[in-house]
N, C-alpha and C positions, 0 to 999 in steps of 0.2 A: 758432397758426402764422402767421408773417408772410405777407402777400400778396406775390406776385412783383412786382418792380419793372418798370416799363415804360419803354422808350426813347421818345424824342420822335416816333418813326415808328410807334408802336403802331397808331394809327387808320388810317394808310396801309396797314399790313399787313392789317388786318381788311378794309378796303375792297377790297383785291386778292384776297381770298378765301384768305388764308394759314391753314394749320393751325397754331395757336399751342400751344406747350408751355412748361413751366417748365424753364429751363436756367440753372444757376449762380445761382439766385435771381432770374431775370428771365423775363418772359413774352416768348418769342421765336418767330419763324416757323420751323417745322420744314421746311415745303415749301409751295409755291403750287399752284394747281390743275393746272399743267402736269406736276407730279410730279418726283421727285428725279432720275430718269434724264434727262429733258429738261433739267433745270437743269444737271446735270453736263455733258452734251453741249454745251449752249449755251456753257458756259464755255470748252470746248475749241475751239470754232470761231467764237465771236462775242464778245460783251461782256456780262458779268453783274455785277450789283451786289448786295452783301451789306450788310445793316445789322449792323455789329459794335460798335454803341455800348454793348453790355452789358459789353464788356471794360473793365478798370480803366485809368484814365489819370491818372498822377501827374506833376506838374510839380516838378522839383528844381532849385533855383537858390540863388545866394548865393556868397560869396567862396570857400568851400571845397566847392562843389558837385562839382567834378571829383574831389577827394580822397575825398569821400563815395561817389560811384558806383564809384570804383576799388576801394574797400574792400568794398562790399556786393554788387557784381556781379562775375561771373567774367571778362567780356571786358575788353579794354583800351579804355576810353572815350577815352583821349587820342588814339587813332587817328582819332576823329571830328573832331578839331580840324584835322588836317593832311591827311587822305586825301581823295580826290575823292568819297567817299561820306559820308553823314551819318547812317546808321542801322546798327545791328548787332544780330544775334541774341545774346542773353546769358542767363545763368541767375542766379537768386537761390539761392545754395547755403547749406546748413547746414554746421556744423563737421565732420559725418561724411562730407561729399562727396556727399550726396544733394541733389536739387533741392527747395527750398521752392516754386519756381515757375520756369517758363521765360518769357521776356519779350523785348520788342524795345525798344531804347533809340534815341531820335532826338535829333538836335541841329539844330534849325531856325534858332536864333539863338544868338549868342555868349553864353556864360555861363549857359545854361539848357538843361535836358534834359527830354524827355518820355519817360516810362517806361510802356509798355503791358503790362499783365499779364492773366492769365486772370480771367474774371468770377467764378468760384467761389472764387478765392484772393485777391480784392481786399482784404478785411478782414484776412485772415491775413497777407498781404504787408505791409500797413501796420503791423500789430502787430510784425512781425519787423524792419522797417526803422527804426521810430521810436526805439528805444533808442540807435541809433548816431548820432542827430543831435547829442546833447550831446557826443559824443566829438570831433566835428569843429568844431562851433560855426559860427554864421553860415550855416547851411544851412536852407532851407525845403523841406519836403515837403508838397505841396498836392494833395489829391484833387480833380481836375477832371473826374471821370467824368460828372457831370451837366451841366457847363457846356459840354463839348466833345463833339460828335457825331463818329462815326467810321464811314466806309464803306469797303468793299473793292471796287474796280472792277477786274475781272480778265478776261483773255481776249485773243486775238490782235487783236481790233478795239477794245480799250480805249484804245489810244493815239489812234486816229483820233477816237473819241468825245470824249476829253478835250480834244484840240486844237480840236474843234468848239465847245466851250463856254468855253474860256479866253479872257479879254479880251486880244486881241492888239494891241500898239501898232503904229503905222504902220511898214511895212517900209522898208528903205533905198531911196533913189532908184534906179530901174532894176530893182528886184526887186519888182514889185507882188505883193501877196498874192493867191493864187488865180490864178496864171498859167495861162492856158487850156491850155497845152501838155500838162501831165500828164494832165488830165482827158480831153483828146481822145485822147491816146495809149492810155490804158488806162482804161476806164470805172470810176468809183468814186462813192461817195455824195456827196463834197464836193470842191471844188477843193483842190489842194495848195499851201500857201504856199511861196514860194521859200526862206524861211529858217525855222528852228525858232521856234515861239512863245517869247517872252521868259518866263523864269521856270520853265518846265517842267524837271524834273530831267534831268540828263545821262543818256544811254542806258546806264547801268550799274546793275546790281543794287544796291539799297540807297542809291542817290543820292536826294537830297531837294531840294525847291524850294518856293517860296511863290508862288502865283499869285492872280489875281483872277478870279472867275467871277460874272458879273452884279453886279459891284461888291463882292462879299464876298471877304474874304481867306480863302484855303484853303491849308493846308499839305499838301504832296503828297510821299509817299515811294514810291519804286519797290520796294515790298515787298508781301507777301501770302503767304497760306498755302495756295495751291492748286497749286503746281508750275508755274504758267504763266510763260513767259519774259517776257510782257508783263503787268504787273500794277501797280496803284497803290492806295495806301491814302490816304484823304482825311480830313483833320481840319478841322472847321469849327465855328464858334460855334453853340450850340444855336438861336439866333434865326434863323440862315440855313440850318438843316439841311433843313427841309421844302422850301424853294426849290431847294436843290441836288439833293435826291433826285428831285423832280418834273422838274427840267430834264434830269437824266441819263436818266430813263425816257422822257421826251419825245424825246430824241435817239437812242433805240434800245436802251439797256441793259435787260436783262431781270432781274427780281428773283429771288433764290435764297435758300434757307434753310439751316438748320443741317445738314440731312441731306446735301445736296450738298456743303456745306463739309467734311463728314467724309469722304465718298468721295473728294473731290478731294485732300485732304491725305494720304490713305492711298496714293494712286498714287505720289507722290514720296517716300513713306516718312517723312513729317514726324510727329514725336511729338505726342501729345495728353496733357496732364497728367491723371492718373488712369488712364491706360493704359500709356504708356511712361515716365512720370515718376511719382514718388510711391512706392507700395508694390506689390510683386508679389503674385500669388495666395497665396503662402506667408506673407505678412505682413512680408516683409523690405523694407528700403529699397532702392530701385533706384539704383545708382551713376550719376553723371552721364555717365561715359565708357562706360557700357553702351549709350548711344544714339549712333549714328554721328554725328549732327549736333553732339553734345556736344563733339567735337574742335574745331569751329569756334567754339564759344561760350566756350571757356576759354583764357585767356592767362596765361602765366607770365612775362610781360615784367617785368624788374626795375623798370620805371617804376611798376608797380602796388604794389610793396612787399608787405607781408603783407595778405592779404584773407581773408574768411571761407571756410573750407574748403580753403585752399591746400594744406596738408600732405596731407590725404586725397586731394585731386584729383591732386597730383603722384604719389602712389603709384598711383592708378588709371591715370594717363597712362603711367607706366613699364610697367605690366602690359599696357596696351592696345598699346603700341609693340611689345612682345615678341610678343603674340598675333598681330598683323598679320604679323609675320615668321615665324609658325608656331613660335615658341618658347613653350612652355606652362609654363615654370618658375615663372612668377608668376601662374598662372591662379587661385590661391586669392584674389588681390586683386581679380579681376574674373571670377568663375566663369561668369556668363552675360552674353550680349550680345544685342542686337536684330538680327535678320537678316530680309531680305525672303524671303518664301516664296510660291511659286506652287502652287496646288492643281492637281494633275495628274489626279486622279480626279473623280468626281461628288460635289458637295456644297459647302456654304459653311461655311468655318471661322469661328467666332465667338470673341470674346474669352473667355478662360478655358478653351478646349478644350486638352486635353493633347496634347503632341507627343512622338513616340517615334522613336528611331533604332534599327532592328532591334527588339529587345524592351525596350530601355532607355528609361525616361521621362527626357527631356532638357529639358523646359520646357513653356511654355504659349504659346498664341496671345494676343497683347495687343490686336490690332485686326484685324478681318477682315470682309469682305463681298463681295458680287458687284458689280463695277464695270463700267459701260459704257465703250466706247471707239469712236472713229471708225476705220474701216478705211482704211488708206493703200494706194494702188496704186503700182506701180513701185518703184524703189529710189533711194537717194541723194537728191541735190537734185531729181531728176526726180519724186520721190514726191509724191503729192497726196492730200489728204483726199477721200474719196468721200462719197456720201450714205448709205452703208451703215454701220450700227453693230452691234456685238456686245457680249456680256457675258463677263466672266472673273472667276474667284474668286481673289482675292489677299489676302495678310495680312502682318502683321508678327508675328514670333515672338520671345519671350524665351527663348533656348535656350543650351545649353552652349557656351562660348566656343571650344572646339576643333572645332566643326562649321563646315565651310567651304562655299564656293560649289560647287554641283553635287551636294552630299551629298543622298541620298534619305532622306526622312522619311515618317512616317505621322502623321495627325492623327485624333484620336478625335472624329468628328462623329456625335453622337446614337448612340453605342455602336458605330459602325462605323469601322474604320480605313481612312482614305482616303489614297491616295498623294499625296505632295507633294515639292517639290524646292526647295533653297535657290538663289536667283537673286541676281545682283548688284544689280538694281534693277527696278522696274516701269515707270518713266517717265524720259525724258530731256528736258531743257529747254534744251540748249545750241544749238539750231537754231531761233531765233525766225523768224517770229512764233508758230510752233506748238509745243506740247508733243507729244512723240512717244511713244506707248505701246510698251513693249518686251514682246512676247508670248512666253511660254515655248513653245518648240517651233517658233517661226516660222522658215521657211526662205526665203532669198532666191531670186529667180528664177535658174534655171540659165543657164549660158553664160559667156562671157568677162566680166571686170569692165567695168562701164560707167563712163567718166569722168564728172566732175561735169557738164560740158557736152559731150555726145558729138557726134561728127560726124554730119551728117544722112545718111540713107540714100542709096545711090548713085542719081544721076540719069542721064538718058539720055547725058550727056556723060562719065560715069564718075567720080562722086564717090567718096569713100573708103568702105570697109566695115570693120567691126571684124574683127580677126584672132581666130579662135576657138582657144582653147587646146586642144592635142591631149590625149587621155586620158592620165592619169598612167601612167607606165611603159610606155606603148604605143610600138612602134617608129615612127620618123619616116616618114610616108608618102613615097613616091617623088616625089610632086608638091609636097611642102611647100616646097622651095627655090624652085621656079619660082613657086609661089603667093605667097610672100613678096616676090619680086622684082616680080611683076606689081602687087601691091597697093601696094608702095612707089612704083612708077612712077605709078600712079593718084593716090596721095596727094600726091606731089610736083607733078604736073601740076595737080591741083585747087588746092593752096595757092599755087603760083607763077604760074599762068596764068589761073585762073578766079575767084579770090577777091580781094576788097579787104581787105588786112590793116591793121586800125586798132589792134591791140594795141600800146600805147606802149612796152612793154618788149621788143619783138622787132625784129630787123633781119635782112634777107637779106644774107649775105656775098657779096662779088663772086666771079666765077668763079675768079680767080687766088687769092683768099684760100681758097676751098674746096679748090682743087687742092693748094695748098701744105700744107694741114692734114692731108692723107693721105699725104704723102711719107715717106721713110724715118725722119726723126726721131720720127714718131708711135709708133714701136715701141721707143724707146731711153730710157736713163736719163742724167741729167747732174746728179746731186746735187753741191752745192758750198757752201762757206761760207768766210768770211774768216778768216784766221789771223793773229793778232798777231805770231807768230814770223816771219812773212814780210811784215811791214809792211802787214797787212790785204789781202794778195793773196788772190784766191779760189782755194781748193784744191778741185779736182774729184776725185771718188772713182771715176770710171770713165774708161776710155780711149776714144778715138775721138770726143771731145767738142769738138774745136776749132771745128768749124763751128757747133754750137749755142751755144757760148760767145760766138762772134762775133754770132750772131743775138740773143742775150739782151742783149748790150752795145748793139747797134744799136737794139733795141726800147726800152731804157731811155733812150737818147739822144733818140729821136723823141718819147717821151712827156714827157721833161723839156722839150723845146722846145714841145710842145703846151700843157703845163700852166704853164710858166714857173716851175719849181720846181728845187730843188737835188738831190733824191734821188727815185728810183723803184725799187720792187721789183715785178717783174712775174711772180713765181713762183706766187703764189696762183692758184687755178683757179676762183674765183667771187667775187662781191662779198660774199656771206655769209662766206666764208673770210677775205676781206680784213678785214672788220669784226672777226671773232673774233680774228684775229691782232693787230690794234691793241689790242683790249681786253686780251688776254693780255700784250702788251708793256707796256701801262700798269701792270698789276699788277707785272710784273717791274721796271719802272722805279721805281715807288713803294717797292718793298722792296729797292732796290739797296744800302742801307746795312746790311741785316741779312738774310743768306741762311739763317740757322739757325732762326729762329722761323717759326711759321705765318704765311704771307704775308697782309698786309692787303689787302682788296679796295678797289676805287675807292669813296671815301667817299660821293660823291654825283654823280649824272649828270643833266644836263638834255637833253631830247630832244623831238622831235615825237611826240605821242601817236599810237598806231596808228589810233585812231578819228578823228583829225584829219589823216589822210593819211600818218602816219609810216611809215618803212620797217620791215618785220618784223624784220630782222636787228639793228636797233638797239634792240630792245625786251627787257625782262626775259624774255619768253617765247621770244625768239630768241637770237642770239649773245651778248647781254649777260648772260644768265642767271647764268653761273658766275663773273662778274668784278666784279659790283657788290655792295656791302655791303647789309645789311638796316638799314632805319631803325628804331631802337629805339622810336620813337614810334608808328609805324604798323604795325610788324612786317611790312612789305612791302619789296620792293627799293627802295633809296634813289634813286628816280628822280622827278624833277619834270618837268613838261611845259611847253613854251612856251605861254603864254596866247595866245589867238587873238582876232581881232576879232569882235565880236558880229554885225556885219553881213556878215562874210566869214570864215567859219571856216577857210578855206584860207590865210589870211595871218596871220603872227605879229604880235601886238600888242607893239610894241617898248617903249613906256614901261612897260607892266605887266611885261614880261620883265626890264627893268633892275631894277625893284623886287624881283622874285623872285630874281634873281642876287645882289643885295645881301643878301637875307635868308638864302639857303640856301648860298651860296658853293660852287658845284659845282666838282669837280676836272676834270670832262670835260663839254664842251658839244658835242652832236652835232646838226649841221644835216643836212638831207636828207629827202626824202619819196618815196613811191611815187605819191601823188596830188599833183602839183606844178604849180601854176599861176603861181607868183610866184618872184622872186628871194628868197633867204634874206638876212636882214639881218646879214651877216657884219661889214661895216665898222662898223656902229653898235655891235654887241656888242663888237668888238675895241677900239674907242675907249673904251668904258666900262670894260672890264676893265683896260686900261692906266692910265686915270685913277684908278680905284679901287684899283689895285695888287692885283687879285684874280688869283691864280696858277692859271688854268684852261687846260687844253689844249683848243683849238678844232679840232674835226674836222668835215669835211663829207663825208657819204656822197653822192657824186654819181652813184650808179648809174644813175639815170634821165635825167640831164642831161649826162653826160660829153661827148657829142658836140656839145653846144651851148656848152661853156665857151669864153669868149673875149669880145671887145668887144661882140658883139651880144647877149650874155646876162649872164654873170657871170664874174669872174676871181677865184676863191677865194683864191689865194695873194697876189695884189696887195691884196686886201681884208683880209687878216689871218688866214687859216686856217693852222693848224699842220700838219694832216694831211688828205689827201684819200684816200678809198677809192672804188672804182667797180667796176661790172660793165663789160665791154667790148663788149657786144653789143646795147645798147638803142638809144640815139641815136648811139653810136659805131659804127664800121663793122666791128667785129672778130668774132672767134670768141668762144665763150662761156668767158670767163676773168674774172679780177679783177686789180686793181692796187692798190698802196698808194704814195702819194707824200708827200714831206715837204719842208718849207721849211728845215729845220735844216742848217747847214753845220758842217764839222769845226771843232773848237776852241770851238764854242758850247756852253753848258751843256746845252741840251736835245738835243744830238746823241746823248747817251747813250740818249735815248728812241728815236731812229732806229736805233741799234745794237740795241736790244731788239727793234724791229720786224723787223730782218733775222734775228735769232736765232729769233724766234718764227715767222717764215715757214719757215725750215729750220734745224733739224729740228723745229720746233714744229708746223707745220701741214701741210707737204707732204713727200713723199719724191720720187716721180716727178712732176714738175710739167708733165706733158702737153706734150711738146716739139713735137708736130705742130701743135697749136692755137697754140702760141707762135710758130711759124714763120708761120702764117697771120696772126696778130695783127700781126706786123711789117709785112707787106704792107698790112694795113688801116691801120696808123699812117702809112705812106707816103701812102696815099690820103687820109686825113683831113687831114694837114698840107698836102697839095697842093690839096685842093678845099674846105677848111672854110669859107672866107669866103662863097662863093656858097651852099653847102649850108645853113649856119646861117641866113643871111638868108632863104632860101626857106622853110625849116621854120617859122620864127617867123611869117612873113607868111602862110603857108598855114594855120597853126593859127588865127590871128586871123580870116582870111576864113572858115574853116570854122565857127568859133564863131558869128560874126555871121549866117552863112547858116542855121545850125541854129536860131538864135533867130528869124530871120525866117520860118522854116518852122513855127514854133509850138512848138518844144521849149523846155523850161525849162533854160537853160544856167547852170551854177554859175559863180561868180566875180564879178569887178568889170566891169560893162559899160563903164566909163570907159576901160579899157585893152583893149577888145574881148575881155574875159573871160580872157585868158591872156597870159603872157610866155614860155611854153615851147612844147613840141610837143604838149602835152596839152589836151584839151577834156573837160569833165565835164558830163554831162546828169543831171538829176533826172527820173526817169520814173515816180515813184510808189512809195510805201512797199512794200517787199518784192517789187517788180515788176521789179527789175533782171535777175534770172536769166531771167525769161520774155521780156523784150525782147531780151536777148543771144541766146537760142535762136532767137527769131524772125528776127533779123538773120543769124545763122549759117545758118539754113535757106535764106536768100537770098544766101549766099556773101559776106556782110559779117562779118568776124571782129573782135570786140571783146571786152572783158571787163566784167562787172558788178562793182561795187565798193560797199562800204558807205560811205554818206555820214556826215559827222560826227554827224548826229542819229540814226543807225541803231544798233540793238542788236548787230548782227553781220553777217557776210557773207551769211548766209542770208536776212536781212531787207533786203538791199541795195535802195536806190532809185537808186543811181548807175550810170551807164554811163561807163567811162573809155575815151576815144578818143585815139589818137596819130597824127600825120601824118607822122612821120619816114620810115618805110619806103616809103610810097607817094610821098612827095616824091622819094625816091631812085630810084623807078621812073618819075619824070618828071611826076607830077601837079603842076599849078599851082593858083593861086587860083581860077580859073574852074572847074577840074575839081572842086575840093572844094565849090564852091557847087552844082555839078550833083549831086555825091554827096549833099549835104544834102537836096536835093529827092527823090532816090531813097529815102533813109532815111525821109523823111516819108511817102512812098507806102507803104512797108513797115510802119512802126510805127504811124503815125496812121491811114493809109488802109486798112491791112490787105490790101494788094495783094501778090500773089506776083510778085516782080520778078526772079527768078533769071536769066532770059534777058537782061534789061536789064543786070544786073550783069555777066554774062559778056561781053556786048558792050562795056560800059563799060571793062572791064579790058583788052581786046585791045590798045589802043595803048600800054599801060603794062606791057610785059613785059621791056624791056631796062633793065638797071640802069645808072644814071649815077653820076657822081662816083666813078669808078674808072678804072683804067688799061686801055685797049683800044688796038688798032691793030696794023698790020702789023709794027712793030718788035719786037713780042714774040711773033709767031706761031710762029716756029721754036722758040723756047725752050719755049713752052707745049706745042707738039706733042711735043717731046722728053719733057716731063714726063708727058704722057698715055701715051707708049709704055712708060714705066717702071712704070706702075701694074699 
């Protein structure tokens, strides 16, 4: 019998006291002296490193390497060439549709792939793959298992640890690495660099990068098999493996073995070959689509052509699609599937245990054990890991496909039937930096729903309190109306008179705007559309609408004057709806020559990525979703993102953008951000489009900067924008509505696109277009056109003064210091990885209202390091540059000094309670009084 092979780290494992076992033909650490429970828990709250060098690593390269991997693997490898990620989970399938192995495919360099396979299947996989080399020719399949070491660095602190060891090049001038602000604001183990280290993968699952650590080249993938939202797998030459392992341990990583790796992969229900792939206990091949993750590992893109097992997999996929829809007509093609099962009774379900539903034998446990988990307290984003941990029995079961979530089962555990239940999952990983256990039977705390960042408890001056929901079906208490009114008064007084509001997407409307918004039009309808039969006159479907028709006409006139454009539609009632209307109109316009065929979607869109500050409504997850085509190469929405500067990810890299436009030829280019520090390069892009004769529609979502548009900031239509969309209540003075504006004039070819916008506004998007807030918006437009020059100058000056003062107070301010960090109303702070919510709550408790935001290097909003601040509302309440400098010092005391300054904030707010840049005076007093009498 052959002796087990040893990884380069064998002696290190022995020196650390690891219990060694044979696994897949290798001598590997099962666990270290701390034990499997401690290793599992450490992964969930710290940083743990696994030696996974026993896994097979094949290099595939050559002229036909892509064609080869497309044929022998089930996923679409071409997606790795164009997508923002460079790794994918895939399967090596046989002709019957069962898995020869499951694997991960990486593309770190052009023209070469790294395929990672299971240790026990390495030789089998090579024997399966090699016969196909001759078919494609010019392809090399090289086993590099012994030359390349592989580690898995997993856990919520793994990113910090990796950043601490990566060789970081000097930061851009003005952004010194290790700025003291963040480390003072919130204690942490190491200073936070102002910019992300060069070479680390983007903060997306399956992203890859190449870095240097202590002079050694290390390939890094944001992959791993633990369910952790933060995890990296590292590939390094054997000669540097010991150095890298020792360095990571020195910096705080804890070693873990195979036992913890198994319990960790079971929580997120990840399959293990030999349990969930291979053969079932009855000796039958397990279909690939029986495993839930199998759906993500198989592509039927036409770009793949014929590949091994395609016909069988298509049959499984068809059955799986029906079963998910509770149609069991094709269940014979996929009789059993893997489901998550929680053990409700006492006992631990092990692999091979029989599963019953009522008295019927319905399948087997494929993997099961007792798993530790950290207890979380509170709920929502307020939840926190405690120091308490518990154990729970969970498993994966290969059971009849018509068994669904919440079905009750029994498991034969040592001759005794133990209750169990089918659950959707055991763990969720979408809220980094922590993975969150989902416990069967867990109940949330009772009471009214708690918002993500709830209001602080009432203080002596009468802060807000949460309204408690009355018991269902109970009669309304007699005191309920007065209770509601009292709490509304308290909340309004708190927000309007005691708080400093720095949320950049909010604006207090003037008294006149608010008053007009609740007058009689608020209860009425005024649907209308243009009719060709009447020379495009607007036809109203309701009577009594003359007044509101005049209001709408006047509003459009004021907005055309403000924007300097030809057309405005003011009927949409939000910026999100404005964007959706434009996208719908684009599809309508694209298909204007053929109304009978299935409409073609927008072929390709270029926008700001949401992780780089892009607005949600312009994303495939937002309003763009149903209007953009799918890229056949990536099988994702056909969206490409503006490249950004390495030293300033909040600013578009124009030369790189022009190259990308030339390569991808977008039909729609969308400017606009929710984290906006700079002008958008509209003029530069327009000049290039015209010179290159690229026929793209240029749209600017100005939701966050509408009130700044003009000579002090940016004039989109003068610079070449075709369409502008906006919310009307952020930097603008209005009620909460939306607008769409266009530069096209009648008799121009593209005017048909504007006509499509009008059609998709009504009847496409709105029926009742909220006439009360439209009336209020007209007054706001009058105010803006009257006061815009002074208001805009003050907003931009205040933002720059605020940013510089925050920098001087020790905060890490994002952006370009050469322009005082901002050209808009916004200032962005970096307060430390995943500490944005905590800082935002701390400020809120002291009556300073802002919002946390994910920075470009963060994995998501729950891991936010950013605090987004805006000066527009408080500028309108009268604050000037000196006031914002004083506010910066108050924030320093609260965030960095830990001082409770609520009374100082209340006192600070007192002089700033009267709204400016709006109409006041005796000439309107009688009219306003008459309006009050009519309410």
